[in-house]
C-alpha positions in Angstrom: 7.2 -103.8 -50.0 8.7 -106.9 -48.5 12.0 -105.2 -47.7 10.5 -103.5 -44.7 10.1 -106.8 -42.9 13.0 -108.9 -44.3 15.9 -109.5 -42.0 19.3 -111.4 -42.1 19.1 -115.1 -42.3 20.1 -117.4 -39.4 21.7 -120.7 -40.4 21.3 -124.1 -38.8 23.6 -127.0 -38.2 24.6 -129.3 -41.1 22.2 -132.1 -42.0 22.7 -135.7 -42.8 22.5 -137.4 -46.2 19.0 -137.9 -47.5 18.9 -141.6 -46.7 20.5 -141.5 -43.2 18.4 -142.3 -40.1 18.0 -139.6 -37.4 20.5 -139.9 -34.6 19.1 -140.7 -31.2 20.1 -137.6 -29.4 18.7 -135.5 -26.6 17.2 -132.1 -27.3 19.5 -129.1 -27.7 21.1 -128.4 -24.3 20.1 -124.8 -24.6 16.5 -125.9 -24.6 16.6 -128.2 -21.6 15.5 -125.7 -19.1 13.6 -123.4 -21.4 10.8 -121.2 -20.0 9.4 -120.2 -23.4 7.6 -122.2 -26.1 9.4 -123.4 -29.2 8.3 -123.0 -32.9 9.5 -126.2 -34.6 9.8 -126.2 -38.4 9.7 -129.5 -40.4 10.1 -130.0 -44.1 12.7 -130.5 -46.8 15.5 -128.5 -48.4 13.1 -125.6 -49.3 12.8 -125.0 -45.6 16.4 -125.7 -44.6 19.4 -125.9 -46.8 23.1 -126.3 -46.0 24.4 -125.4 -49.5 26.0 -121.9 -49.3 24.3 -121.0 -52.6 20.8 -121.8 -51.4 18.6 -120.8 -48.5 15.4 -122.2 -47.1 12.7 -120.0 -45.7 13.1 -121.6 -42.3 16.8 -120.6 -42.2 15.8 -116.9 -42.0 12.4 -116.8 -40.4 13.6 -116.6 -36.8 14.5 -112.9 -37.3 10.8 -112.1 -37.6 10.0 -113.4 -34.1 10.6 -112.0 -30.6 13.1 -114.7 -29.5 12.8 -113.5 -25.9 9.3 -114.9 -26.0 9.7 -117.9 -28.3 12.5 -120.1 -29.7 12.6 -121.1 -33.4 14.1 -124.5 -34.1 14.5 -125.5 -37.8 14.3 -129.3 -37.9 13.7 -129.5 -41.7 16.1 -131.9 -43.5 17.0 -131.8 -47.2 15.8 -134.7 -49.3 13.0 -135.7 -46.9 9.3 -136.4 -47.8 6.3 -136.5 -45.5 7.1 -140.2 -45.2 10.8 -140.4 -44.6 10.9 -137.5 -42.1 8.8 -139.9 -40.0 10.3 -143.3 -40.9 13.9 -142.2 -40.4 13.2 -141.0 -36.9 13.5 -137.2 -37.3 9.8 -136.7 -36.2 10.1 -138.9 -33.1 13.3 -136.9 -32.1 11.4 -133.7 -32.4 8.4 -135.0 -30.3 10.9 -136.0 -27.6 11.9 -132.3 -27.4 8.4 -130.9 -27.7 6.3 -129.6 -24.8 2.7 -128.5 -24.4 2.3 -124.9 -25.8 4.8 -125.4 -28.6 4.1 -124.9 -32.3 5.1 -126.8 -35.4 4.8 -125.7 -39.0 4.6 -128.7 -41.4 5.6 -128.3 -45.0 6.2 -131.3 -47.3 5.4 -132.1 -50.9 8.5 -131.5 -53.1 9.9 -135.0 -52.6 6.7 -137.0 -52.2 6.3 -137.7 -55.9 9.5 -139.7 -55.9 9.5 -143.5 -56.4 8.3 -145.6 -53.5 11.0 -148.2 -53.4 14.0 -147.1 -55.5 17.5 -147.9 -54.2 18.5 -144.2 -53.9 16.0 -142.7 -51.4 12.8 -144.7 -51.4 10.9 -141.6 -50.2 7.7 -141.4 -52.3 4.2 -141.4 -51.0 0.9 -142.4 -52.6 -1.0 -139.5 -54.1 -4.0 -138.0 -52.5 -5.4 -137.7 -49.0 -7.2 -141.0 -48.6 -6.5 -144.2 -46.6 -5.0 -146.1 -49.4 -1.8 -148.0 -48.7 0.7 -150.2 -50.6 3.3 -152.6 -49.1 6.7 -152.4 -50.7 10.1 -153.8 -49.9 12.3 -150.8 -48.8 15.8 -151.5 -50.1 17.4 -148.9 -47.8 15.7 -150.2 -44.6 16.0 -153.8 -45.9 12.5 -154.7 -44.9 8.9 -154.5 -46.0 7.2 -151.2 -45.4 3.6 -150.0 -45.8 3.5 -146.8 -47.7 0.5 -144.4 -47.2 -0.8 -141.4 -48.9 0.6 -137.9 -48.6 -2.5 -136.8 -46.7 -2.2 -139.8 -44.3 1.3 -138.7 -43.2 0.2 -135.0 -42.8 -2.7 -136.2 -40.6 -0.3 -138.2 -38.5 1.8 -135.1 -37.9 -1.3 -133.2 -36.8 -2.5 -135.9 -34.5 1.0 -136.5 -33.0 1.6 -132.8 -32.4 -1.8 -132.4 -30.7 -1.2 -135.4 -28.5 1.9 -133.6 -27.2 -0.1 -130.4 -26.6 1.4 -128.6 -29.6 -0.3 -126.5 -32.2 0.3 -127.9 -35.7 0.2 -125.5 -38.7 0.0 -127.1 -42.1 1.9 -125.2 -44.9 1.6 -125.9 -48.6 5.0 -126.4 -50.5 6.6 -123.4 -52.0 6.4 -123.1 -55.8 9.3 -123.8 -58.1 10.2 -121.4 -60.9 6.9 -121.2 -62.9 6.9 -122.4 -66.5 4.7 -119.5 -67.6 4.3 -115.9 -66.6 2.1 -115.5 -63.5 -1.0 -113.5 -64.0 -3.2 -111.9 -61.4 -5.6 -114.9 -61.4 -2.8 -117.2 -60.2 -3.9 -120.1 -62.4 -0.9 -122.3 -61.7 -1.9 -125.2 -59.4 -0.1 -127.8 -57.4 -1.6 -131.1 -56.2 0.4 -131.2 -53.0 -0.7 -127.6 -52.1 -4.3 -128.7 -52.8 -4.0 -131.8 -50.7 -2.3 -129.9 -47.8 -5.3 -127.6 -47.8 -7.8 -130.5 -47.8 -6.1 -132.2 -44.8 -5.9 -128.9 -42.9 -9.6 -128.3 -43.5 -10.5 -131.9 -42.6 -8.6 -131.7 -39.3 -9.5 -128.1 -38.5 -5.8 -127.1 -38.4 -4.4 -123.7 -39.3 -3.3 -123.5 -42.9 -0.7 -121.4 -44.7 -1.2 -121.4 -48.5 2.4 -120.6 -49.1 2.3 -121.8 -52.7 -0.4 -119.3 -53.6 1.1 -116.4 -51.5 4.5 -116.7 -53.2 3.0 -117.0 -56.6 1.1 -113.7 -55.9 4.5 -112.1 -55.4 5.6 -113.4 -58.8 2.7 -111.8 -60.7 3.8 -109.7 -63.6 7.2 -111.3 -63.8 8.5 -113.7 -66.5 9.9 -117.1 -65.4 13.4 -115.7 -66.4 12.9 -112.7 -64.1 11.7 -114.8 -61.2 14.7 -117.2 -61.5 17.2 -114.4 -61.7 15.7 -112.6 -58.7 14.8 -115.4 -56.3 16.6 -118.6 -57.4 20.1 -119.5 -58.7 21.4 -120.8 -62.0 21.8 -124.3 -60.6 18.1 -125.3 -60.5 14.5 -124.2 -60.4 13.6 -125.5 -56.9 16.0 -124.1 -54.3 15.8 -120.4 -53.5 18.6 -117.9 -53.1 18.8 -115.7 -50.0 16.4 -113.3 -51.6 14.0 -116.0 -52.4 14.1 -117.4 -48.9 13.4 -113.9 -47.5 10.4 -113.6 -49.8 9.0 -117.0 -48.8 9.6 -116.3 -45.0 7.8 -112.9 -45.3 4.9 -114.7 -46.9 4.7 -117.1 -44.0 4.8 -114.2 -41.5 2.0 -112.4 -43.3 -0.1 -115.6 -43.2 0.6 -116.1 -39.5 -0.5 -112.5 -38.8 -3.8 -113.3 -40.4 -4.4 -116.6 -38.6 -6.5 -115.2 -35.8 -7.2 -118.7 -34.3 -3.5 -119.5 -34.0 -1.6 -117.9 -31.1 1.7 -118.0 -32.9 1.1 -114.6 -34.4 1.4 -113.1 -30.9 5.1 -114.0 -30.9 6.1 -112.0 -33.9 8.3 -109.0 -33.4 6.3 -105.9 -32.4 8.1 -103.6 -34.8 7.4 -105.5 -37.9 5.7 -103.5 -40.6 3.3 -106.3 -41.5 1.2 -104.0 -43.6 3.9 -104.0 -46.2 4.0 -107.8 -46.4 2.2 -109.6 -49.3 
């Protein structure tokens, strides 16, 4: 029963439009003289959402941690892909605030299948995990840009985080409302979840298969029941508060089982993890 470990959500500051560059600002003043590590979260609107009708799992997960021992900072930005979170400066801002001993959970994929060079967001990445690249003219940045594969960008997050002395944790994207009922064999697949797993294995990085863990919680429910319980009438991608709590609880359970990752030692001592999925 997930209710045993779910807690009230904690919201984050408002985010910028999806095509806006990251402001060049200093780390939060409250973190300037910190004596404890930080867990940074990066991703898209499924991790952080400003809309009052939606919640991202990163908006509620801090309640699962002992915040006397670790700070949780949700840097996820709606509308971003693994590419634009880097090219718009959000990642470099985070690295400025990071210190050795910090952690970062990396979850992208929902927006990476977008066009490479459209005039709206220009946020897509090449499919796969290889070294392929394509030069495009980015109409938003008004200059040429070399676009890489999804896997290339995830590898860069891992390498940059390790260079700062951080522990990177790769997380597969959360599922949308399934098109078919979910059976016990969890047959529904997602290319970005598979690619995230491949990169984590190649780089020997901790991996959270959030896509599969959440689908396991949907087993036995119809798509209509899943949407009514964990999403809103507005779309099939962004979770309600209940959906965010479910997803966050799945992340927590996965962290508890990652023996090689020290982040699990910062979870609240009184969590009934045995009741998590």
